[in-house]
N, C-alpha and C positions, 0 to 999 in steps of 0.2 A: 626461136624468135628473140631477137635482140630488143631490149627495152631502150627507149630514148634515155639519154644521159641524165636529164633532170628527174626521170622516174627512178633511175638507179640511186640517185642521191637521196631520194625520199625513203628508200627501203630501210636503212639503218635507223634514221630518225623515227620512222613510223613504228618499227619493231620496239625501239626503246620507249617510245610514247605509250604503245599498248602495254608493254611490261610495267611501265610506271603506273598507268591507270589501274592495272590489275592489282599491283602491290598496294596502291593507295586505297582501292576498294576494300581489300582484305583488312588493312589497318583501320579503315573507317568502321567496318563491321565489328572488328575486335574491340575497338574503343567503345562503340555503342553498347556491346554486350557487357563490358565492364561497368559502364555507367548505369545501365539498367540494373545490374547486380548491386551497385552501390545505392541506387535509389530504393531498391527493395529492402536492403539491409537497414537503411535509414528509417524507412517506414516501419519495419518490424520492431526496431528499437522504440520508436514513438508509440506503437501499440502496447508493447510490454510496459513501458514507463507510464502511459496514461492509465491502464487498468490497475497497475500496482499502486499508483498514487491515490486513485479513487478509493481502492480497497483499504489502503492504509489510513486515509482520512476517516472512513467509516469505522474502522477499528478504533481509532482515537475517540470517536463519539461513543462507541460501545464501552471503552475503558472508562470514560468519564461517567457513564451511567453506573457501571459497576462500582466505581469509587464512591459515587453518591449513595448507592445502596449500602456500601460499607459504612458510610456516615450514619445512616439510620440504624444499621445493625449494631453499631457501637454505642448508640445513645437511644435510650428509650423515648426521649422527647427532643426533637430537633425544632428549634424556633425558626421563624422566617429570617431573622438576622443571621442565625447560624448557617442557614441554607445559602443566603446571599453571599456571605463571606467565603464559604466553601467554594461556590461556583466561580466567584470573581478570582480567587486564588488559582483555581484549577484551569481556568480558561485563558490564562495569560500567555501560554505557549502558542506558537504558530500552528501546531497540530490541531487546534480547535477553531481555526479561522473559518468563517462562513456560517457558524452556528447562530441562528436567530434568537433562540430562547431555550432555557433549561428550566424544567418545571417539575412540580410535585403535585400529584392529584391524590386526594384522600378517598379511600373506600369507606362508605358508610353503611354498607349492607345491601342485600338483594332488594330490589324495588326502590332503592334510594338513589338520588343523584350522586355523581362522582365529580365534585367540583375541583377546579384548580385552586389550590390554596397558596402555593409559593411559585414565584416566577423570577428568574434572574437571566440577564441583568435587569435590575429594576429601572426600566426606562419608560418614557411616555409611550413608545411604540408597543411595549409588551404588557403594560398594566391593564389594557382592556380585556386581556385574556383571563384575568383573575375572576373566579366564580363561575366560569363556563362549565357546563356539564358535558363532558366528553362522551358519555354514554349515549347522548342524543345523536351523535355522528356515527352511522353504521360502519364506515371503514375504521374509524378509531376504536369503536367498541369491539370489533372483531379482533383487532391487534391487541387490545388491552386484555381480552379474555385469553388469547393465545399466550401472552406473556405470563398471565396469572397461572394458567394450567401447566405450562412447560417449565417455568422458572428461568427461562432464557429470554433473550431479546425477541421482540416481534416488531416488524416493520409494516407500516401502513402502505397501501397503494397510493397513487397520486391523490393528494388532497390540497385544499386551500387553507393557509394559515388563518386562524381565528381573527387576526388583526388585519388581514388583507381584504380588498374588495372582492366581490364575487368573480370578477374577471382577473383576479390576481394570478401571479405566476405559479406553476406547479411546485408543490412542497411535499415533504415527507416527514413523518414523525416516527421515532424509534422509542419503544416502550420497554421498560424492565420493571418487573413487579418487586415490591418491597414487602417482606414478611415479618411477622413477629417471630423472632428466632427462639423464643421460649417454647415454641411448638414444633413438632416434627414436620419435615417437609419431604417425606419419602414417597408421597403419592399425590395424585392430582387432587383428591378430596382433601388431603391434609394441607396442601398449598392453598386451596380455596378457603379453608377454615382459618388459616394463619395470615391471610392477606391484610396488609395495612394500607396499601395504595400503590402508586406507580411513580417512578421518576422517568421523565421522558425528555428527549431533545427534539426540537423542531427546527427545520432549516429549509430554505428554498434551494432547489438543486442548482439554479443559476448562480446563487451566492457561493455555494460549495465549489463549483467549477471556477468561478472568478478568483476565489482564494487560492486555487491550485495553479491557475495558468494566466491570470490577469486578462490580457487581450486575446489569449488563446495560443495554440501552436501554429506558427506560420505554415500555411499550405496543407494543414490537416484539419478535417472536420470531425467533430465528435457528436454523436446522437445517443442519448440514453433513453431507453424505453422501460416502462414498468411491466415486468413479466418476461416470460420466456420467448414470446413472439413479439417482434417489432411491428407495431401498427401506428397509424397517425393518432388514434384515439388514446394510446397510452404513452405518448411522448412526454418525457420529463424535461429534456434539455436538448437544444439544437444550436450548435455554435455557428452554423452557416445555413440559415433558413432558406436561402435561394439556391442551394447547391443542386437541387433536382433539375433546375433549368439549364445547368451547365453540362458540358460533355461528360460522358461516363468517366468515373475515376480510374486512374491508372492502377491503383492498389486499393483494396478494401479488406477489412477483417472484422469478425464479430467475436466479442468476448462476453462471458456471463459472470456476473457477481452474485453469489448465492448468500441468502440469509436463511434462517430457520423458516421453513414453509413459504419462502418467497424468493424472488430473484429479480435482477435487472439484466437487461440486454444492452450491451454497449457496442455500437457500430461505429467504426473508425474508418475513414476513407480520405483519399487525397483530393485536393482541388487543383485547378490549373496553376495556382501560385506555388504548388509543391515543385513542379518541374522548373518553374522560373527561378527557384532558389538554388538550383543546381546548374552551374554553368556548363554549357555544351561547347565551350571554346575549343576543346581538344578535337571534337569532330570537325569543326569548321577549319581548324588549322590543317588537319589531314586532307580535307577536301581541297582547300586552296593550294596546299603544297603539291597535291597530285595533279591538279590542273596546270599549275605553273611548271611542274616537272615535265608534263606531257608537251607543253608549248615549247619549253626551252630544250627539250630532248636530252641529248648527251651531256649538256652543260650542267644539268642538275641531277644526273644519275647518281653521282657520289653522295649528293645531299639527301636523295631519297633513301639510300642505303643507311646512312647514319641516322636519318630521321626515324627510319623503321626501328633501329636499335634503341633510340631514345624513347620512342613511343612504347616499345615493349617494356623497357625498364620502368617507365612512368606507370604503365598499367599494373606491373607487379607492385610498385610502391603504393599505388592506390589500394590494391587488394590487401596489402599488408597493413596499411593504416586503417582500413575499414575493419579488418579482423581485430586489430588492437583496440579500436574504438568500441567495437561490439563487446569485447571482453571487459573493457572498463565500464560500459553501461550495464552489463550483466552483474558485475561486482557491485555497482552502486544500487541496483535494484534489489539485491539480495543481502546487503550488509548495512549495518548501522553506520552512518557517516562519522560519528564521533569516536566510538570505540573500535570500529572495524569488526565487531562481532557479527555473527549472523543475525538478521532481523527476523520479524515474526513470520514472514512468508517462507524464508529458507528454513527456519526452525520447524515450521509446521510440516514441510516436506520431509525433513529428517525424522520428525516424530512419527509421522504416518508410516514411513519405511521401517523404522525400528519396531513399531508395534506389529506390523505385518510379519516381520521376521520372528519376533517373540511368539506371536500367535502360531506361526508355522512350526517353530521349534518347541512349543509348549514351555517356554521359559518366561522370565519376568523382566520387566524394565521399570526404571524409576524416573520420576519427574519432580523437579523442585522448583518452587516459586521463591525467589529471594528478593526481599524488599529492604532497602538500606534505611536504617533508623537514623534520625537526626540529620539526614541529608538536606532537607528543606531549610533547616536553620542555617546551615553553611551557605546554601545558595542565597538566602535572603540577606544574611549579614555580610558576606564577603563578595557576592556577585557571581554571575554565571560563569565567568572565566575560571575562577577558582573551583566552582562546582563542576565544570566540565573536566578539569584536570583531576579532580577527585574521582569522578566516575571512571576515567581512563585508568587511574592507578588501582582502583578497586577491582575493575575488570581484570587487570593483569594478575592481581593476587588470587582472584577466584580461579583464573585459568590455570595457575600453577598448582592448584589443589586437585585438579582433575586428571583423569587418564587421557591418553591420546584418542581413545575411541569415544569419549564423552563429548557433549556439545554444550557450550555456554553461549547464550544469546541474550541480547538486550531487546525488550519488547516495548520500552517507552519509559521516559522519566528515570526514576531510580529503581525500576523493576527489571530483574533478570530471571531467566529460566535456565535450568540445567537438565539435560537429558542423560540418563545413565542407561545405556541400551543393554548392558550385560551384567545383571546381578542375579544372585540366587534367592535372596529374600530381603526383607526390609532391613535386616541387620547390616547388610552391605551398604545401604544408602546412608544410614545414620553417621558412620565415621566420615563420610565425604562432607556431609552437612556440618559436622563438628569442625572439620579442618577449615571450611569456609568461614564459619563464625569466628574461629580462633585467628584466622588471617586478617579478617576485617576489623576485629576489635583492637588490633595493634595500631598505634597512632600513625597518622600520615603527616609527613613534612612537605608542605607545598608552599613555595614562595614565602618562606619565613614564618608560615603559620603551622602550628601543630593541631591537626584536626582529629577528632575522635568520633567514630561512628560504630555501628554494629549492624546486625542483620536479623530480620525475622524471616524464618524459613518454613514453608509448608511443603510436605512431601506426599505424593501419591504414587502408589505401586500398581502397575499393570499385571494381571487383570483384576486385582483385589479391589481397587478403588475406581476402576473405570475400564470398560471394555473397548473404548475407542478414544481417539485423540481428544475429542471435544469433552467427553465426560471425565477423562483423566485430568485434563487441564483445569476443568471446573473444580474437581476434588482438591487438587493441589492448591489452586487459588483460594478456595474456601479455607483450607488448612492454614495457609499463610495469614489470612485475615484473622483467624482465631489466634494464631501465635502473636500477631500484632496487638490484638486486643488484650492479651495477657501481660504485655509489657515488652520492653526491648530485649534484643538478643535472645530470642526464643526459637525453639524448634517444635513443630507440631506435625504429626502424621494425619492424613485424611482419615475420617471415620469410616 
């Protein structure tokens, strides 16, 4: 059967059009898959960054409490002015933004009230808290007793600040007990007997999140719940209160932030604005090009072939850029931005791995806390720019004193930690500490200034001074504070 002439003329254009539509459909699908992968990777980075920044801010609050306890340990009598000056100086850095108040509550004995005697900053908003008996608040009382008996931090569940209205926003208080160091602290009963009071920090969770993200992460909603299970009754923070009325999120994830005997649940999910932030122009280009190619038939066949090659190259470039971006974000999340040393999160992972290996091999490992002496004077007199360059130079000198298998990390301010994963006994750790002290005591020449610092070092040996990462770090940290209290340029092993 012979086809009419006009139908024969349509055979080739129709075949080319169908082929063009098929290729365009495949390219559209391939581009959509790449975009979905890009969106997923972008969301995963947002999740890791959000949980890491929240944890780091809480670690900063914890370090501030430990520093305050060190103030009370170093002085038998701390006045209100001493406390205010200390807190004002310590809270200048951005790592303590969002903190509402820093307080000291005195223990007066069983059956007696525990009043707040010091509060900083000394502002009109904070002064009404002075004299309040925190033992009258069951959530605060529970956390205070936990902190007293454990010697570690304790976190309250959701509470209202003493200075807020009854319908005020959710807040959290972190307690750390202060003891009379003249008495032993090796048991719960001993810690109860040596109790002097508590230092504690209070903050509204919304203020903490505002200090981290300002107006929030575009297209990403964050909810924080108090406890291991997320329920409306234990909601601490919600960046997008109306998100439940919107379509289901494209991506969601749940992270947990753990404290001693307590935890937070962080739920992170996308909003419709998340998709809007990522252009789908490439999908539309492929669809329009496919339709135009089908209509124009053979005229655009060569264009479709070249468009396919360009689209494939673009997809590869997007994948490569995404991989590089993810690597950069992973590095930023795990390293100190100033010295490029591992930060607390990465160091904790390496410490746990080293202790697990030492436990398996029945070997030992060492942990050093290194605190730079006289660094604050340099920072105050010459400015943060000189102080930052001094930190970088000091980190380089310490790194040169270590083996390739050792890890040097900066955990905040002028404090560093060193992991010695392969040692036979404590005698192997002491020469390393001596090399670090000798390196740091040499003058630094920075921008025409000759700067002189030294280091106070505390050393803990696994398993002698701690059977896990938390206890070992506490032992080394306490040893460093004892070395600091004895004077500059000192070395002290944990007891």
